[in-house]
C-alpha distance (Angstrom), angle and dihedral (degrees) to the residues before:
residue distance angle dihedral
M1 . . .
N2 3.79 . .
N3 3.82 126.8 .
F4 3.75 116.0 -91.7
T5 3.81 147.2 170.7
V6 3.78 122.8 -141.7
K7 3.76 124.3 -162.9
M8 3.80 123.6 177.2
P9 3.83 106.9 161.6
T10 3.82 98.9 155.8
T11 3.79 116.5 105.6
I12 3.79 107.9 -134.9
Q13 3.79 124.9 -159.7
F14 3.79 113.9 -169.5
G15 3.80 128.6 -169.5
K16 3.81 148.3 49.9
D17 3.81 90.9 -57.9
A18 3.85 95.2 49.8
L19 3.82 94.1 113.5
S20 3.82 91.4 49.6
K21 3.77 87.3 55.1
M22 3.81 89.2 50.5
S23 3.80 88.8 56.4
V24 3.77 91.2 52.6
Q25 3.83 92.5 47.4
L26 3.80 94.4 47.8
K27 3.75 92.1 51.5
A28 3.78 91.2 46.7
D29 3.79 91.1 51.9
G30 3.83 92.4 48.6
V31 3.75 95.9 -119.3
H32 3.82 112.3 166.7
S33 3.83 103.3 167.7
A34 3.88 131.5 32.6
L35 3.75 136.0 178.8
V36 3.82 108.6 -131.1
V37 3.82 112.4 -151.6
F38 3.78 117.0 -164.8
G39 3.81 141.0 157.9
G40 3.76 127.2 -119.8
Q41 3.82 135.9 -42.9
S42 3.80 92.4 -56.1
A43 3.81 90.1 78.9
K44 3.79 88.4 57.9
I45 3.79 98.8 37.4
S46 3.79 93.8 48.8
G47 3.77 92.4 51.2
N48 3.77 91.4 -123.7
L49 3.78 92.9 118.5
D50 3.83 90.1 51.9
R51 3.77 90.2 51.5
V52 3.81 92.0 53.4
L53 3.81 91.6 46.4
A54 3.79 90.1 51.1
A55 3.76 89.5 52.3
L56 3.82 89.6 50.8
K57 3.81 91.1 48.5
A58 3.82 88.9 53.3
A59 3.77 89.8 55.0
D60 3.82 93.0 45.4
V61 3.87 90.2 -115.3
T62 3.80 118.5 151.9
P63 3.86 109.2 -137.4
V64 3.78 123.8 -142.8
L65 3.79 107.8 -162.7
F66 3.78 122.5 -137.8
G67 3.82 105.2 176.5
G68 3.73 138.7 166.1
Q69 3.81 93.8 54.8
H70 3.83 112.2 148.8
G71 3.76 100.2 157.7
S72 3.79 122.9 -110.8
K73 3.83 111.1 18.6
T74 3.78 88.8 -148.9
G75 3.82 95.0 58.7
H76 3.80 93.5 -108.1
Q77 3.82 118.9 136.5
G78 3.75 112.6 -92.6
S79 3.78 139.5 43.2
D80 3.77 121.4 -62.5
W81 3.83 114.3 -98.5
A82 3.85 93.6 -149.1
S83 3.79 90.2 53.1
I84 3.79 91.3 47.4
Q85 3.79 90.1 55.0
E86 3.80 90.7 47.8
G87 3.77 92.2 49.8
A88 3.81 91.7 46.4
K89 3.78 90.6 52.5
K90 3.80 91.2 49.9
A91 3.82 92.1 49.1
A92 3.81 91.4 48.9
E93 3.82 93.4 48.6
A94 3.81 90.6 50.5
D95 3.82 92.9 47.6
A96 3.82 87.8 -124.1
E97 3.82 114.5 -174.1
A98 3.78 94.2 -165.4
V99 3.77 141.7 28.8
I100 3.80 118.2 -144.9
G101 3.77 122.7 -165.4
L102 3.80 123.2 -157.5
G103 3.77 117.0 -176.6
G104 3.82 143.1 34.4
S105 3.76 132.5 -23.3
A106 3.83 95.7 -73.0
V107 3.83 89.9 54.7
M108 3.79 89.5 47.2
D109 3.81 91.0 52.3
M110 3.83 91.9 46.7
T111 3.77 90.8 50.4
K112 3.81 92.3 52.9
A113 3.81 92.3 46.2
I114 3.83 93.5 47.1
S115 3.73 90.6 51.2
F116 3.81 89.4 59.9
V117 3.78 101.0 36.3
S118 3.82 92.1 49.4
K119 3.79 86.2 68.1
H120 3.82 93.4 42.5
V121 3.81 102.1 37.5
D122 3.82 96.2 165.5
V123 3.78 95.8 49.3
N124 3.84 118.8 126.6
L125 3.76 117.3 -134.6
G126 3.77 91.5 -128.4
D127 3.79 91.1 59.3
I128 3.80 93.9 59.3
A129 3.88 101.9 28.5
N130 3.80 116.6 126.2
Q131 3.77 96.0 -4.1
S132 3.80 134.2 106.7
L133 3.82 115.9 -91.5
A134 3.81 92.9 -175.6
G135 3.80 113.9 145.0
R136 3.79 94.5 12.9
D137 3.79 119.1 130.8
R138 3.82 116.3 -89.1
L139 3.79 142.5 142.3
Q140 3.79 124.2 -88.1
T141 3.80 105.1 -79.2
I142 3.80 121.6 -145.2
T143 3.80 125.8 178.3
I144 3.78 127.7 -165.5
P145 3.80 111.4 -178.4
T146 3.79 121.1 -151.8
Y147 3.82 96.4 168.6
P148 3.85 104.7 47.4
S149 3.78 108.2 -160.2
G150 3.72 119.7 98.4
G151 3.80 99.7 39.0
S152 3.75 94.1 -132.1
E153 3.81 90.1 138.1
A154 3.81 90.8 81.9
D155 3.77 108.6 14.4
A156 3.82 135.9 101.2
F157 3.80 100.0 -117.3
T158 3.75 126.7 87.5
E159 3.84 114.6 -171.5
V160 3.84 115.9 -149.0
F161 3.82 130.6 -179.1
D162 3.75 121.6 -160.9
A163 3.82 108.6 -156.8
E164 3.83 92.5 -166.3
T165 3.77 94.6 58.5
N166 3.83 96.1 26.3
E167 3.82 87.3 -128.7
H168 3.78 128.2 145.3
V169 3.83 114.4 -159.5
S170 3.77 140.8 164.0
L171 3.81 128.2 -125.4
L172 3.75 107.6 -150.6
D173 3.83 135.1 -141.0
L174 3.82 96.3 9.6
Y175 3.78 92.3 139.5
P176 3.83 112.2 175.3
H177 3.75 114.3 -114.3
Y178 3.79 92.7 -135.7
A179 3.85 135.2 14.6
Y180 3.80 120.2 -167.9
L181 3.82 113.5 -159.5
D182 3.75 118.3 -168.3
P183 3.84 115.0 165.4
T184 3.81 91.2 -156.3
L185 3.84 87.1 67.9
T186 3.83 87.6 67.9
Y187 3.79 95.1 56.6
S188 3.83 89.7 97.8
L189 3.76 91.0 67.1
N190 3.82 113.3 102.1
D191 3.78 125.0 -137.4
H192 3.83 96.0 -87.1
Q193 3.83 94.5 45.8
T194 3.82 90.4 48.5
T195 3.83 91.4 49.4
Q196 3.80 92.7 48.1
A197 3.75 91.9 48.8
A198 3.78 94.1 51.9
L199 3.77 94.9 45.2
V200 3.83 94.7 46.8
A201 3.73 87.0 54.8
F202 3.79 88.8 48.4
V203 3.82 90.4 54.6
Q204 3.76 92.8 47.3
Q205 3.84 91.7 48.4
T206 3.85 88.9 50.2
L207 3.83 87.5 63.9
N208 3.82 87.7 61.8
Y209 3.80 93.6 46.0
L210 3.77 94.9 51.6
G211 3.80 91.5 67.8
Q212 3.82 120.0 97.9
G213 3.82 128.5 -143.6
S214 3.74 108.0 56.4
E215 3.79 122.6 71.3
I216 3.82 89.4 -174.1
A217 3.84 92.8 57.0
N218 3.75 91.2 42.6
G219 3.79 91.6 48.5
M220 3.75 93.2 51.9
A221 3.80 92.3 46.2
K222 3.85 90.2 50.6
V223 3.79 92.2 51.8
I224 3.82 90.8 51.2
L225 3.80 93.5 45.8
D226 3.80 92.5 51.0
S227 3.77 90.8 44.2
L228 3.84 93.6 52.8
I229 3.81 92.2 53.0
N230 3.86 94.4 42.1
N231 3.81 92.6 48.8
L232 3.77 93.1 43.9
V233 3.80 87.6 56.8
I234 3.80 88.9 54.0
L235 3.79 91.8 48.1
K236 3.79 91.9 52.2
Q237 3.82 85.9 63.1
D238 3.80 99.4 33.3
L239 3.78 111.6 24.3
H240 3.85 95.4 -173.0
N241 3.81 97.4 46.1
Y242 3.77 100.0 143.3
D243 3.82 97.0 -154.9
A244 3.77 93.9 48.3
R245 3.82 92.3 48.4
G246 3.77 88.3 46.9
N247 3.82 92.8 53.2
V248 3.81 92.2 47.2
M249 3.88 90.4 48.5
W250 3.80 93.8 48.6
A251 3.83 91.5 45.6
A252 3.76 91.7 52.8
T253 3.78 92.1 49.1
L254 3.79 92.4 50.4
T255 3.77 97.5 44.9
P256 3.84 101.2 82.0
Q257 3.80 94.8 39.7
S258 3.81 114.8 116.6
L259 3.80 88.2 -125.8
M260 3.80 89.7 72.1
N261 3.80 95.3 65.6
A262 3.80 100.9 24.4
G263 3.81 109.4 144.3
T264 3.79 97.1 14.3
D265 3.74 120.7 126.5
D266 3.80 107.2 -134.1
D267 3.74 140.2 55.6
W268 3.82 112.2 -140.8
M269 3.80 96.9 -178.6
S270 3.85 86.6 114.8
F271 3.84 83.0 86.7
Y272 3.78 88.3 81.2
V273 3.85 90.8 58.0
D274 3.81 89.4 57.4
Q275 3.81 93.2 40.8
E276 3.79 90.6 52.4
M277 3.76 91.4 48.7
L278 3.84 90.2 59.2
Q279 3.80 89.8 43.9
R280 3.81 92.3 52.9
W281 3.77 93.0 44.7
L282 3.77 99.2 52.4
N283 3.85 98.7 21.3
L284 3.79 91.9 -119.3
S285 3.77 128.0 160.1
Y286 3.78 119.5 -98.6
R287 3.80 92.4 -107.8
D288 3.79 95.0 45.9
S289 3.83 93.2 49.0
T290 3.78 92.6 44.1
L291 3.78 94.1 55.6
M292 3.79 96.1 38.8
V293 3.76 97.7 51.6
F294 3.83 98.3 38.9
P295 3.78 101.3 88.4
H296 3.80 92.1 44.9
W297 3.76 91.7 45.9
L298 3.79 88.9 56.2
K299 3.81 88.4 52.3
R300 3.83 90.6 50.3
I301 3.76 96.1 50.1
A302 3.82 91.4 44.9
I303 3.78 87.3 72.9
K304 3.80 90.3 74.7
N305 3.87 100.7 13.9
R306 3.79 103.1 40.5
A307 3.84 95.7 147.0
N308 3.80 91.2 56.0
V309 3.80 94.8 50.1
E310 3.78 93.8 41.9
K311 3.85 89.1 54.7
F312 3.77 90.1 55.3
M313 3.78 94.5 44.3
L314 3.86 94.8 47.9
N315 3.84 99.2 41.4
I316 3.79 101.4 33.5
V317 3.81 109.9 22.8
F318 3.78 95.9 36.2
D319 3.84 99.7 25.0
G320 3.80 92.8 -128.6
Q321 3.83 96.6 -48.6
R322 3.78 109.1 117.6
P323 3.84 110.6 -140.0
A324 3.78 127.3 -141.7
G325 3.79 113.9 -92.4
D326 3.76 131.7 24.3
L327 3.80 108.3 -15.9
V328 3.84 96.6 -142.7
D329 3.85 96.8 41.1
V330 3.81 92.9 46.7
G331 3.80 90.5 43.1
V332 3.82 93.0 53.7
D333 3.80 90.3 52.4
V334 3.79 93.7 47.1
L335 3.78 92.5 46.6
E336 3.83 92.9 49.1
K337 3.83 90.1 48.7
Q338 3.87 91.5 47.2
F339 3.83 90.9 54.4
T340 3.85 89.8 45.1
D341 3.79 90.6 50.7
F342 3.84 88.2 53.7
G343 3.83 87.4 57.7
I344 3.80 100.2 -98.5
E345 3.82 119.5 143.0
M346 3.82 101.4 -126.9
K347 3.82 96.9 177.5
Y348 3.77 131.1 56.8
A349 3.82 101.4 -125.1
E350 3.83 100.9 -178.1
P351 3.83 116.8 105.2
Q352 3.80 110.4 -101.8
T353 3.75 115.6 -111.8
N354 3.81 123.0 -139.1
E355 3.79 86.9 -111.6
Q356 3.80 91.3 56.6
K357 3.79 91.7 47.6
A358 3.82 89.9 52.8
H359 3.80 91.4 44.2
L360 3.86 89.6 54.7
E361 3.79 89.7 58.6
D362 3.81 90.6 48.3
L363 3.77 90.7 53.3
L364 3.82 93.5 45.5
A365 3.79 88.0 53.7
E366 3.80 85.6 70.9
V367 3.79 91.3 61.2
A368 3.74 125.8 89.5
E369 3.83 113.1 -103.6
A370 3.77 93.2 -118.6
D371 3.81 91.6 57.7
L372 3.79 98.5 37.8
Q373 3.78 98.5 102.2
D374 3.81 93.3 45.8
Y375 3.81 91.2 52.7
R376 3.80 91.9 47.0
E377 3.82 91.2 52.2
M378 3.82 91.7 47.3
L379 3.75 94.2 51.9
Q380 3.82 95.9 41.5
A381 3.81 89.9 50.3
C382 3.82 86.2 69.1
I383 3.81 91.2 63.1
A384 3.78 121.1 91.5
């Protein structure tokens, strides 16, 4: 087992009474005003925003609404820097003492960023990009996920995209102070959204499982991977099954925690470089590109890391029963079919434009010559 450091400073309250506990905590902390960050109309239509506002009223907290936040306006992963600055200014003008995020991962990221920037309103993104902000002054940060998938509601990373510079960066160690997880807040997700959320969490957890060196970390990752698939099967039959939604929500929250890969030997975060390449090429969403490229990314990395990928295929995809044929090749086909059977589009079916063909060559120009053919095959495998 390798050396490791684990940090999990976020206080997490899970259950149907999570928002009631938030009311108690806010009152105990003496919070009187809070900026409430949320996404689109779904927060209002679902009644989730009303539930949060009722919890704030019970705590005598005045809400300042900051809605319509969907993350990057250009479709890139991460929250939008201009919107973060706007929200921070609004929080500062209202003398908000807390920032509360209600929504998916982009809203969670925006909430964490606003809590910091509201105390440093003149900061430039380049001055804080990709560095630890631990211990720096910020507002109390509260996250309430309604689209459990990326785990940003309790992790250290805050993804930000600056449309002016076309730059995607991470702000580090902005753990929320509190996360309130209520599975009933996810009941507004339809079948496709629920499926995408569970499978994106599955992909992200796989990155933990691929590492070698810690049977404890691998064991925890396997339990979560199996649970995500088993509970997704239940949700395909009973969309509002509370226990199944709860298991998916908790799995998504745990997935990016450092505990999940503590003691393993490799960092597989390079997956996101490949995922973003497909996203940029075909102008796909983060979730679509993540699921579409995943099986083919596994095949690509198996060229140099075959033992890691075979471990995943044998123990997760085939549940310990080795199939006939090449384990990786057969596993890629089975995994792609499994995602397809769950209702995920695993091939880009639109005709490629000349612009897209040229863009592919521009993207491949970023790849080392020795890896060029492998990357080309990975990306083209995503085309119908």
